[in-house]
C-alpha atoms as one frame of an Amber mdcrd trajectory, in Angstrom:
protein
 202.499  23.918 322.510 205.935  25.271 321.741 207.553  23.238 324.539 206.304
  20.032 322.911 207.576  20.925 319.415 210.890  19.038 319.753 209.029  15.903
 320.843 206.703  16.184 317.844 209.718  16.532 315.554 211.313  13.401 317.030
 208.038  11.529 316.556 207.964  12.617 312.890 211.492  11.262 312.392 210.518
   8.018 314.105 207.507   7.703 311.771 209.736   8.270 308.732 211.979   5.448
 309.900 209.118   3.202 311.006 205.839   4.214 309.287 203.766   1.822 311.419
 204.724   3.718 314.594 201.407   4.996 316.060 201.788   8.767 316.315 198.533
   9.597 318.139 199.023   7.152 321.047 202.693   8.148 321.325 201.751  11.841
 321.509 199.176  11.174 324.231 201.565   9.088 326.330 204.358  11.636 325.977
 202.038  14.531 326.802 200.951  12.740 329.980 204.610  12.185 330.877 205.488
  15.851 330.266 202.487  17.003 332.287 203.315  14.626 335.136 206.863  15.962
 335.364 205.748  19.590 335.365 202.986  19.008 337.910 205.406  17.038 340.101
 208.023  19.819 339.888 205.407  22.521 340.627 204.143  20.585 343.619 207.653
  19.989 344.974 208.355  23.732 344.762 205.083  24.580 346.544 205.643  21.929
 349.236 209.295  22.698 349.981 208.474  25.489 352.483 206.409  22.913 354.412
 209.268  20.391 354.524 207.514  17.923 352.228 207.956  16.513 348.761 205.185
  15.524 346.355 205.140  11.767 347.155 204.978  12.514 350.907 202.159  15.001
 350.324 200.248  12.420 348.285 200.409   9.898 351.125 199.300  12.485 353.660
 196.378  13.477 351.421 195.308   9.842 350.946 195.118   9.524 354.738 193.449
  12.939 355.129 190.775  11.889 352.642 189.572   8.972 354.794 186.960   9.246
 357.541 189.366   8.205 360.284 192.616   9.478 358.685 193.924   5.891 358.555
 194.724   3.156 356.028 196.580  -0.142 355.914 199.918   0.133 354.062 198.602
  -1.899 351.099 195.541   0.382 350.833 197.793   3.435 351.003 200.046   2.027
 348.269 197.037   1.379 346.036 195.478   4.794 346.708 198.726   6.675 346.114
 199.855   4.575 343.150 203.120   3.707 344.885 205.010   0.425 345.141 205.082
  -1.245 348.582 208.841  -0.676 348.973 208.389   3.025 348.296 205.483   3.174
 350.752 207.772   1.796 353.457 210.432   4.426 352.748 207.919   7.276 352.552
 206.023   6.228 355.676 209.311   5.918 357.567 210.113   9.518 356.573 206.646
  10.737 357.611 206.849   8.847 360.930 210.235  10.434 361.642 208.660  13.853
 361.027 205.849  12.995 363.450 203.182  13.387 360.750 201.877   9.812 360.757
 201.834   6.997 363.268 201.817   3.221 363.033 199.652   0.961 365.169 198.293
  -2.560 365.141 194.851  -2.868 363.573 192.018  -3.205 366.078 190.380  -5.868
 363.896 193.535  -7.899 363.229 196.564  -7.327 365.450 198.807  -8.770 362.700
 197.909  -5.880 360.396 199.437  -2.438 360.571 197.426   0.787 360.369 198.964
   4.076 359.318 197.213   7.205 360.554 197.713  10.937 360.574 198.902  12.454
 363.815 197.474  15.769 365.029 200.688  17.397 363.699 200.052  15.768 360.305
 196.486  17.061 360.183 197.632  20.541 361.212 200.320  20.577 358.506 197.860
  19.536 355.809 195.396  22.198 356.871 198.183  24.789 356.831 199.390  23.855
 353.332 196.018  23.310 351.632 195.493  26.988 350.712 198.841  26.985 348.834
 197.999  23.731 347.072 194.530  24.986 346.121 196.173  28.037 344.530 198.628
  25.777 342.692 195.869  23.503 341.367 193.940  26.507 340.044 197.105  27.882
 338.412 197.901  24.530 336.800 194.453  24.348 335.196 193.880  28.035 334.447
 194.065  27.437 330.683 191.060  25.115 330.824 187.433  26.091 331.247 185.274
  24.157 333.700 183.807  22.336 330.707 187.306  21.527 329.385 188.271  20.187
 332.792 185.186  17.965 332.962 185.859  16.624 329.456 189.538  16.020 330.192
 188.578  14.226 333.417 186.163  12.028 331.477 188.761  11.211 328.827 191.546
  10.529 331.319 189.256   8.200 333.294 188.433   6.411 330.064 192.165   6.161
 329.318 192.798   4.764 332.818 189.930   2.282 332.445 191.727   0.881 329.397
 194.732   0.066 331.593 192.449  -1.469 334.232 190.799  -3.736 331.648 194.206
  -4.944 330.459 195.462  -5.554 334.007
């Protein structure tokens, strides 16, 4: 954990100055932030040859993971953890690339449906082997049991946010 040493030192100084500062929660939150940045950077590097960035990939994968490759913008925002304004920008970019399309909902013509185009599906299927390799590399230091335990703990952590919300 050498790369986290400076953060731990800053937390120790903070605790000296404010003894009530909760070290354990601060460490967890900062670790998640550090991991998010590194995973995001890794993904951007892996996706660059495909002309995508990580947020665009996430939207494409949310659509790919549905039975009909389609979601309403609000569903896509929720699934991807993005704000509606960012969804608009990202979906505009993906539409311009021909990877997703917009259409009126069959059930309610006032609603918009975003769906993968055949080019979008083909791109995802072309890049998935690279992303599978990346995901394995990112978790290579964890056994299958470690991964299951970390998943359980992170879901529990997320549930705490959901209960507060």
